ZAFIDREN-436264 format. One record per atom (N, C-alpha, C, O, CB): residue number from 0; atom name; x negated, y negated, z. Coordinates in Angstrom, 3 decimals. Glycine has a CB too. Layout:
// residues N
REC   resi   name         c1         c2         c3
REC    NUM     CA          X          Y          Z
...
// end
This chain:
// residues 98
REC   resi   name         c1         c2         c3
REC      0      N    -23.483      2.252    -29.735
REC      0     CA    -23.951      1.310    -28.865
REC      0      C    -24.878      1.384    -28.122
REC      0      O    -25.330      2.522    -28.002
REC      0     CB    -23.271      1.002    -28.243
REC      1      N    -25.554      0.292    -27.328
REC      1     CA    -26.836     -0.180    -26.455
REC      1      C    -26.067      0.392    -25.465
REC      1      O    -24.846      0.472    -25.594
REC      1     CB    -27.416     -1.887    -26.279
REC      2      N    -26.927      0.994    -24.021
REC      2     CA    -26.050      2.098    -23.252
REC      2      C    -25.964      0.271    -22.068
REC      2      O    -25.607      0.383    -20.895
REC      2     CB    -27.177      4.279    -22.466
REC      3      N    -26.253     -0.851    -22.516
REC      3     CA    -26.336     -1.875    -21.333
REC      3      C    -25.201     -2.628    -21.177
REC      3      O    -24.792     -3.216    -20.176
REC      3     CB    -27.424     -2.839    -21.458
REC      4      N    -24.528     -2.506    -22.779
REC      4     CA    -23.440     -2.492    -23.428
REC      4      C    -22.329     -2.304    -22.811
REC      4      O    -21.410     -3.092    -22.586
REC      4     CB    -23.499     -1.773    -24.240
REC      5      N    -22.557     -0.419    -22.356
REC      5     CA    -21.176      0.664    -22.548
REC      5      C    -21.192      0.641    -20.922
REC      5      O    -20.263      1.100    -20.258
REC      5     CB    -21.405      2.598    -23.528
REC      6      N    -22.474     -0.007    -20.304
REC      6     CA    -22.303     -0.108    -18.963
REC      6      C    -21.529     -1.106    -19.304
REC      6      O    -20.744     -0.639    -20.129
REC      6     CB    -23.424     -0.265    -17.963
REC      7      N    -21.324     -2.110    -19.154
REC      7     CA    -20.769     -3.424    -18.871
REC      7      C    -19.430     -3.070    -19.063
REC      7      O    -18.659     -3.235    -18.118
REC      7     CB    -21.267     -4.645    -19.747
REC      8      N    -18.956     -2.546    -20.273
REC      8     CA    -17.547     -2.285    -20.282
REC      8      C    -16.563     -1.584    -19.916
REC      8      O    -15.367     -1.578    -20.207
REC      8     CB    -17.337     -2.211    -20.911
REC      9      N    -17.483     -0.743    -18.958
REC      9     CA    -16.995      0.245    -18.193
REC      9      C    -16.712     -0.458    -16.198
REC      9      O    -15.865     -0.187    -15.347
REC      9     CB    -18.333      1.628    -18.473
REC     10      N    -17.921     -1.401    -16.215
REC     10     CA    -18.433     -2.285    -14.941
REC     10      C    -16.660     -3.486    -15.187
REC     10      O    -16.056     -3.892    -14.195
REC     10     CB    -20.701     -3.381    -15.357
REC     11      N    -16.141     -3.841    -16.776
REC     11     CA    -15.245     -4.707    -16.642
REC     11      C    -13.940     -3.754    -16.942
REC     11      O    -12.912     -4.414    -16.788
REC     11     CB    -15.519     -5.973    -17.560
REC     12      N    -13.693     -2.461    -17.307
REC     12     CA    -12.590     -1.464    -17.241
REC     12      C    -12.256     -1.319    -15.137
REC     12      O    -11.352     -1.389    -14.304
REC     12     CB    -13.360      0.363    -18.241
REC     13      N    -13.823     -1.071    -15.276
REC     13     CA    -13.207     -0.898    -13.409
REC     13      C    -12.663     -2.075    -12.548
REC     13      O    -11.864     -2.109    -11.612
REC     13     CB    -14.519     -0.446    -12.336
REC     14      N    -13.234     -2.832    -13.067
REC     14     CA    -12.906     -4.155    -12.154
REC     14      C    -11.262     -4.766    -12.535
REC     14      O    -10.509     -5.118    -11.627
REC     14     CB    -14.228     -5.525    -12.582
REC     15      N    -10.922     -4.815    -13.766
REC     15     CA     -9.727     -5.057    -14.047
REC     15      C     -8.669     -3.956    -13.729
REC     15      O     -7.562     -4.417    -14.009
REC     15     CB     -9.756     -5.397    -15.294
REC     16      N     -8.580     -2.754    -13.282
REC     16     CA     -8.113     -1.660    -12.592
REC     16      C     -8.200     -1.833    -11.894
REC     16      O     -7.027     -1.918    -11.529
REC     16     CB     -8.315     -0.722    -12.584
REC     17      N     -9.352     -2.238    -10.266
REC     17     CA     -9.379     -3.220     -9.791
REC     17      C     -8.371     -3.559     -8.868
REC     17      O     -7.964     -3.218     -7.757
REC     17     CB     -9.506     -3.888    -10.602
REC     18      N     -7.993     -4.821    -10.278
REC     18     CA     -7.454     -5.875     -9.787
REC     18      C     -5.978     -5.928     -9.833
REC     18      O     -5.207     -6.835     -9.524
REC     18     CB     -7.989     -6.882    -10.373
REC     19      N     -5.725     -4.482    -10.391
REC     19     CA     -4.112     -4.603    -10.726
REC     19      C     -3.648     -4.817     -9.102
REC     19      O     -3.952     -4.113     -8.139
REC     19     CB     -3.290     -2.938    -11.627
REC     20      N     -2.889     -5.914     -9.138
REC     20     CA     -1.761     -5.729     -7.864
REC     20      C     -0.392     -5.546     -7.530
REC     20      O      0.303     -6.075     -6.662
REC     20     CB     -1.761     -6.521     -7.293
REC     21      N     -0.018     -4.242     -8.848
REC     21     CA      1.885     -3.825     -8.850
REC     21      C      2.271     -3.054     -7.977
REC     21      O      2.021     -1.857     -8.112
REC     21     CB      2.544     -3.038    -10.084
REC     22      N      2.921     -3.477     -6.946
REC     22     CA      3.347     -2.608     -5.856
REC     22      C      2.644     -0.951     -6.864
REC     22      O      2.049     -0.855     -7.937
REC     22     CB      5.533     -2.814     -5.460
REC     23      N      3.064     -0.003     -5.935
REC     23     CA      2.406      0.796     -5.629
REC     23      C      3.212      2.082     -5.441
REC     23      O      2.619      2.619     -4.506
REC     23     CB      1.739      0.339     -4.689
REC     24      N      4.560      3.156     -5.907
REC     24     CA      5.666      3.166     -5.871
REC     24      C      5.443      5.118     -5.395
REC     24      O      5.245      5.941     -6.288
REC     24     CB      6.453      2.427     -7.367
REC     25      N      5.542      5.597     -3.664
REC     25     CA      5.187      6.754     -3.270
REC     25      C      6.518      7.008     -2.441
REC     25      O      7.228      6.104     -2.000
REC     25     CB      3.764      6.797     -2.544
REC     26      N      6.821      8.746     -2.253
REC     26     CA      8.136      9.012     -2.192
REC     26      C      8.685      8.794     -1.010
REC     26      O      8.001      8.158     -0.208
REC     26     CB      8.395     10.167     -2.545
REC     27      N      9.788      9.167     -0.669
REC     27     CA      9.807      8.373      0.724
REC     27      C      9.023      9.313      2.416
REC     27      O      8.756      8.734      3.468
REC     27     CB     11.787      8.068      0.953
REC     28      N      8.865     10.616      2.168
REC     28     CA      8.301     10.825      3.065
REC     28      C      6.461     10.396      3.017
REC     28      O      5.818     10.429      4.067
REC     28     CB      8.758     12.153      3.235
REC     29      N      5.734      9.981      1.566
REC     29     CA      5.040      9.378      2.343
REC     29      C      4.624      7.917      2.589
REC     29      O      3.531      7.378      2.761
REC     29     CB      4.296      9.914      2.207
REC     30      N      6.466      7.270      2.522
REC     30     CA      6.036      6.039      3.337
REC     30      C      6.646      6.153      4.482
REC     30      O      6.544      5.047      5.013
REC     30     CB      6.336      4.702      2.771
REC     31      N      7.280      6.929      5.234
REC     31     CA      7.880      7.313      6.633
REC     31      C      5.883      8.130      7.295
REC     31      O      5.453      8.207      8.446
REC     31     CB      9.819      8.949      6.336
REC     32      N      5.371      8.456      6.285
REC     32     CA      4.408      9.140      7.337
REC     32      C      2.857      7.715      6.944
REC     32      O      1.718      8.074      7.241
REC     32     CB      3.984     11.469      6.729
REC     33      N      3.017      6.549      6.437
REC     33     CA      2.458      5.753      6.219
REC     33      C      3.044      4.647      7.140
REC     33      O      2.170      4.369      7.960
REC     33     CB      2.392      5.673      4.966
REC     34      N      4.046      3.978      7.324
REC     34     CA      4.538      3.795      8.314
REC     34      C      4.190      4.230      9.796
REC     34      O      3.635      3.594     10.691
REC     34     CB      5.415      4.080      7.988
REC     35      N      4.668      5.454      9.769
REC     35     CA      4.338      6.001     11.026
REC     35      C      2.789      6.006     11.480
REC     35      O      2.529      5.836     12.671
REC     35     CB      4.847      7.356     11.002
REC     36      N      1.690      6.214     10.472
REC     36     CA      0.520      6.380     11.641
REC     36      C     -0.256      4.207     10.954
REC     36      O     -1.297      3.737     10.494
REC     36     CB     -1.138      8.646     11.120
REC     37      N      0.735      3.849     11.240
REC     37     CA      0.373      2.108     11.187
REC     37      C     -0.866      1.467     12.278
REC     37      O     -1.662      0.539     12.136
REC     37     CB      1.965      1.197     11.690
REC     38      N     -0.615      2.432     13.414
REC     38     CA     -1.197      2.070     14.445
REC     38      C     -2.002      3.214     15.012
REC     38      O     -2.860      3.009     15.871
REC     38     CB     -0.286      1.537     15.282
REC     39      N     -1.777      4.230     14.613
REC     39     CA     -2.877      5.308     14.177
REC     39      C     -3.735      5.116     15.162
REC     39      O     -3.792      5.203     16.389
REC     39     CB     -3.608      5.174     12.734
REC     40      N     -4.609      4.730     13.934
REC     40     CA     -5.712      4.886     12.912
REC     40      C     -7.159      3.722     13.274
REC     40      O     -6.461      2.713     13.379
REC     40     CB     -4.895      4.510     11.255
REC     41      N     -7.810      3.487     13.386
REC     41     CA     -8.587      1.758     12.739
REC     41      C     -9.048      1.092     12.099
REC     41      O     -9.456     -0.060     12.248
REC     41     CB     -9.172      1.253     12.880
REC     42      N     -9.022      2.297     10.654
REC     42     CA    -10.026      1.881      9.430
REC     42      C     -8.247      1.564      8.552
REC     42      O     -8.007      1.278      7.379
REC     42     CB    -11.544      3.600      8.592
REC     43      N     -7.443      1.744      9.556
REC     43     CA     -5.867      1.551      8.345
REC     43      C     -4.684      1.174      8.602
REC     43      O     -4.059      1.977      9.296
REC     43     CB     -5.318      2.715      7.732
REC     44      N     -4.201      0.357      8.336
REC     44     CA     -3.033      0.076      9.207
REC     44      C     -1.895     -0.582      7.751
REC     44      O     -2.052     -0.656      6.532
REC     44     CB     -3.558     -1.297     10.751
REC     45      N     -0.741     -0.962      8.726
REC     45     CA      0.956     -0.428      7.714
REC     45      C      1.504     -1.609      8.073
REC     45      O      1.186     -1.773      9.251
REC     45     CB      2.209      1.191      8.285
REC     46      N      2.171     -2.547      7.690
REC     46     CA      3.516     -3.357      7.825
REC     46      C      3.961     -3.336      6.928
REC     46      O      3.563     -3.283      5.764
REC     46     CB      3.617     -4.567      8.160
REC     47      N      5.486     -3.403      7.713
REC     47     CA      7.399     -3.476      7.476
REC     47      C      6.955     -4.543      5.904
REC     47      O      5.840     -4.876      6.304
REC     47     CB      8.806     -4.755      9.399
REC     48      N      7.026     -4.956      5.075
REC     48     CA      7.391     -6.025      4.519
REC     48      C      8.941     -6.432      4.020
REC     48      O      9.262     -7.620      4.050
REC     48     CB      6.582     -6.016      3.592
REC     49      N      9.923     -5.383      3.548
REC     49     CA     11.120     -5.829      3.541
REC     49      C     11.693     -5.097      2.707
REC     49      O     11.184     -4.101      2.193
REC     49     CB     11.270     -7.058      3.328
REC     50      N     12.706     -5.484      2.516
REC     50     CA     13.373     -4.659      1.645
REC     50      C     14.632     -5.718      0.702
REC     50      O     15.516     -6.439      1.163
REC     50     CB     14.062     -3.345      2.677
REC     51      N     14.153     -5.358     -1.144
REC     51     CA     14.440     -6.585     -1.304
REC     51      C     15.370     -5.334     -2.625
REC     51      O     14.769     -4.261     -2.674
REC     51     CB     13.040     -8.094     -1.555
REC     52      N     16.650     -5.391     -3.590
REC     52     CA     17.061     -4.677     -4.765
REC     52      C     16.844     -2.764     -4.481
REC     52      O     16.306     -2.010     -5.292
REC     52     CB     15.982     -5.386     -6.135
REC     53      N     17.263     -2.469     -3.515
REC     53     CA     17.421     -1.300     -2.922
REC     53      C     15.911     -0.870     -2.309
REC     53      O     16.049      0.245     -1.805
REC     53     CB     18.058     -0.289     -3.986
REC     54      N     14.516     -1.339     -2.163
REC     54     CA     13.535     -1.201     -2.131
REC     54      C     13.469     -1.496     -0.813
REC     54      O     14.245     -2.199     -0.166
REC     54     CB     12.901     -1.715     -3.000
REC     55      N     12.164     -0.721     -0.323
REC     55     CA     11.378     -1.126      0.877
REC     55      C      9.946     -1.387      0.521
REC     55      O      9.573     -0.776     -0.481
REC     55     CB     11.440     -0.050      1.970
REC     56      N      9.195     -2.031      1.014
REC     56     CA      8.017     -2.521      0.792
REC     56      C      6.936     -2.118      1.815
REC     56      O      7.616     -2.073      2.840
REC     56     CB      8.172     -3.858      0.698
REC     57      N      5.381     -1.721      2.267
REC     57     CA      5.408     -1.706      3.086
REC     57      C      3.557     -1.906      2.540
REC     57      O      3.028     -1.122      1.752
REC     57     CB      6.333     -0.715      3.832
REC     58      N      2.812     -3.142      3.189
REC     58     CA      1.800     -3.313      2.950
REC     58      C      0.989     -2.534      3.510
REC     58      O      1.439     -2.480      4.655
REC     58     CB      1.612     -4.274      3.051
REC     59      N      0.130     -1.919      3.478
REC     59     CA     -1.298     -0.910      3.334
REC     59      C     -2.621     -1.521      3.748
REC     59      O     -3.578     -1.585      2.977
REC     59     CB     -1.586     -0.463      1.742
REC     60      N     -2.632     -1.766      4.433
REC     60     CA     -4.620     -2.295      4.835
REC     60      C     -5.486     -1.425      5.022
REC     60      O     -5.348     -0.997      6.168
REC     60     CB     -5.021     -3.081      6.237
REC     61      N     -6.775     -0.655      4.208
REC     61     CA     -7.726     -0.514      4.216
REC     61      C     -9.008     -1.023      4.508
REC     61      O     -9.530     -1.817      3.725
REC     61     CB     -7.598     -0.315      3.677
REC     62      N     -9.625     -0.635      5.618
REC     62     CA    -10.983     -1.315      5.477
REC     62      C    -12.421     -0.798      5.088
REC     62      O    -12.821      0.131      5.790
REC     62     CB    -11.173     -1.791      6.585
REC     63      N    -12.784     -0.986      4.662
REC     63     CA    -13.532     -0.965      3.329
REC     63      C    -14.689     -0.312      4.058
REC     63      O    -15.476     -0.819      4.857
REC     63     CB    -13.847     -2.522      2.449
REC     64      N    -14.618      0.851      3.628
REC     64     CA    -16.558      1.700      4.072
REC     64      C    -17.593      0.807      3.307
REC     64      O    -18.614      1.083      3.937
REC     64     CB    -16.953      3.796      3.215
REC     65      N    -17.902      0.075      2.524
REC     65     CA    -19.136     -1.078      2.049
REC     65      C    -19.142     -2.216      3.054
REC     65      O    -20.169     -2.887      3.155
REC     65     CB    -18.844     -1.841      0.421
REC     66      N    -17.989     -2.516      3.872
REC     66     CA    -18.375     -3.815      3.956
REC     66      C    -16.853     -3.994      5.361
REC     66      O    -15.728     -4.420      5.097
REC     66     CB    -18.362     -4.847      2.052
REC     67      N    -17.286     -3.570      6.611
REC     67     CA    -15.933     -3.250      7.673
REC     67      C    -15.569     -4.871      8.009
REC     67      O    -14.743     -5.225      8.850
REC     67     CB    -16.426     -2.152      9.441
REC     68      N    -16.482     -5.890      7.048
REC     68     CA    -15.173     -7.169      7.859
REC     68      C    -14.364     -7.457      6.770
REC     68      O    -13.544     -8.365      6.908
REC     68     CB    -15.815     -8.952      8.525
REC     69      N    -14.461     -6.607      5.260
REC     69     CA    -13.528     -6.730      4.267
REC     69      C    -12.324     -5.625      4.228
REC     69      O    -12.852     -4.516      4.315
REC     69     CB    -14.291     -6.722      3.036
REC     70      N    -11.067     -5.527      4.142
REC     70     CA     -9.953     -5.154      3.561
REC     70      C     -9.425     -5.037      2.389
REC     70      O     -9.554     -5.978      1.606
REC     70     CB     -9.390     -5.588      3.904
REC     71      N     -8.856     -4.099      2.075
REC     71     CA     -8.536     -3.748      0.779
REC     71      C     -6.917     -3.533      1.008
REC     71      O     -6.575     -2.745      1.891
REC     71     CB     -9.438     -2.399      0.210
REC     72      N     -5.831     -4.273      0.168
REC     72     CA     -4.684     -4.164      0.700
REC     72      C     -3.928     -3.631     -1.069
REC     72      O     -4.160     -3.748     -2.272
REC     72     CB     -4.164     -5.805      1.650
REC     73      N     -3.187     -3.175     -0.353
REC     73     CA     -2.001     -1.959     -1.187
REC     73      C     -0.560     -2.403     -0.636
REC     73      O     -0.248     -2.527      0.548
REC     73     CB     -2.281      0.053     -0.630
REC     74      N      0.202     -2.602     -1.702
REC     74     CA      1.807     -2.450     -1.352
REC     74      C      2.313     -1.296     -1.762
REC     74      O      2.439     -1.136     -2.977
REC     74     CB      2.717     -3.476     -1.965
REC     75      N      2.629     -0.461     -1.040
REC     75     CA      3.642      1.170     -1.211
REC     75      C      5.108      0.419     -1.205
REC     75      O      5.457     -0.566     -0.555
REC     75     CB      3.494      2.653      0.526
REC     76      N      5.939      1.312     -2.265
REC     76     CA      7.419      1.063     -1.647
REC     76      C      8.357      2.372     -2.475
REC     76      O      7.966      2.938     -3.497
REC     76     CB      8.104     -0.840     -2.113
REC     77      N      9.090      2.539     -2.068
REC     77     CA      9.925      3.540     -2.366
REC     77      C     11.518      3.447     -2.573
REC     77      O     12.101      2.363     -2.569
REC     77     CB      9.676      4.335     -1.448
REC     78      N     12.130      4.605     -2.744
REC     78     CA     14.050      3.863     -3.179
REC     78      C     14.434      4.257     -1.297
REC     78      O     14.142      5.158     -0.511
REC     78     CB     15.646      5.430     -5.050
REC     79      N     15.509      2.537     -1.247
REC     79     CA     16.297      2.847      0.358
REC     79      C     16.506      4.959     -0.018
REC     79      O     15.974      5.866      0.622
REC     79     CB     18.675      1.515      0.540
REC     80      N     17.650      5.103     -1.503
REC     80     CA     17.602      6.108     -1.234
REC     80      C     17.293      7.131     -0.937
REC     80      O     18.200      7.958     -0.847
REC     80     CB     17.728      6.166     -1.394
REC     81      N     15.607      7.659     -0.584
REC     81     CA     14.950      8.292     -0.935
REC     81      C     14.529      8.819      1.191
REC     81      O     13.919      9.800      1.616
REC     81     CB     13.911      7.465     -2.238
REC     82      N     15.031      7.937      1.784
REC     82     CA     14.346      7.476      3.359
REC     82      C     15.445      8.313      4.061
REC     82      O     16.577      8.328      3.576
REC     82     CB     14.319      5.474      3.912
REC     83      N     15.125      9.078      5.297
REC     83     CA     16.093      9.789      5.988
REC     83      C     16.896      8.326      6.337
REC     83      O     16.159      7.348      6.209
REC     83     CB     15.474     10.857      7.349
REC     84      N     17.920      8.105      6.646
REC     84     CA     19.087      7.324      7.372
REC     84      C     18.301      7.107      8.440
REC     84      O     17.227      6.586      8.136
REC     84     CB     20.569      8.056      7.712
REC     85      N     18.462      7.333      9.639
REC     85     CA     17.635      7.467     10.857
REC     85      C     16.519      5.942     10.748
REC     85      O     16.213      4.859     11.247
REC     85     CB     16.695      9.214     10.786
REC     86      N     16.292      6.871      9.737
REC     86     CA     14.123      6.040      9.849
REC     86      C     14.579      4.580      9.037
REC     86      O     14.269      3.449      9.411
REC     86     CB     12.158      7.354      8.284
REC     87      N     15.297      4.885      7.978
REC     87     CA     15.865      3.323      7.209
REC     87      C     16.628      2.875      8.718
REC     87      O     16.185      3.709      9.507
REC     87     CB     17.349      3.519      5.410
REC     88      N     17.122      2.387      9.121
REC     88     CA     17.784      1.921     10.902
REC     88      C     16.977      1.517     11.189
REC     88      O     16.986      0.289     11.106
REC     88     CB     18.255      2.822     12.133
REC     89      N     15.721      2.143     11.719
REC     89     CA     14.985      1.599     12.238
REC     89      C     13.518      0.801     11.862
REC     89      O     12.496      0.543     12.498
REC     89     CB     14.999      2.326     12.859
REC     90      N     13.839      0.636     10.919
REC     90     CA     13.062      0.275     10.031
REC     90      C     14.299     -1.192     10.005
REC     90      O     13.824     -2.253     10.411
REC     90     CB     12.705      1.515      8.617
REC     91      N     15.237     -1.206      9.718
REC     91     CA     15.993     -2.504      9.693
REC     91      C     16.176     -3.459     10.865
REC     91      O     16.308     -4.683     10.895
REC     91     CB     17.223     -2.206      9.327
REC     92      N     16.139     -2.352     12.012
REC     92     CA     16.229     -3.034     13.473
REC     92      C     15.467     -3.693     13.569
REC     92      O     15.725     -4.895     13.630
REC     92     CB     16.168     -2.412     14.588
REC     93      N     13.495     -2.994     13.662
REC     93     CA     12.147     -3.293     13.077
REC     93      C     12.622     -4.563     13.254
REC     93      O     12.679     -5.349     14.200
REC     93     CB     11.588     -2.752     11.568
REC     94      N     13.260     -4.568     11.008
REC     94     CA     12.497     -6.463     10.601
REC     94      C     13.458     -7.412     11.337
REC     94      O     13.631     -8.616     11.150
REC     94     CB     12.581     -7.126      8.489
REC     95      N     13.965     -6.689     12.103
REC     95     CA     15.316     -8.072     13.129
REC     95      C     14.744     -8.512     14.123
REC     95      O     15.128     -9.469     14.795
REC     95     CB     16.930     -7.495     13.981
REC     96      N     14.119     -8.086     14.239
REC     96     CA     13.465     -8.354     15.857
REC     96      C     12.202     -9.192     15.897
REC     96      O     11.607     -9.578     16.903
REC     96     CB     12.993     -6.876     16.632
REC     97      N     11.773     -9.493     14.103
REC     97     CA     10.205    -10.586     13.678
REC     97      C     10.883    -11.672     13.760
REC     97      O     10.336    -12.757     13.566
REC     97     CB      9.268    -10.527     11.969
// end
């Protein structure tokens, strides 16, 4: 194969992988850390999206290092059973006040 063809195939694979919009599973401890760091950083933020079917969801946004006006978004989730009960209660209470 020609180098240009190989390069185009690799580029297409990278683009397809980056466009994957499936929520990503993380541990309960990681979820809590991401949530608690949500307002303590300038290039990252996180917002609790809610709870459904025994899972809690978080929208994580990260500023692009190439373009400060562009934000990359990723949906993270964990099972309710993986969370500390007091943290889960705080999440639920915060969701009620929105």
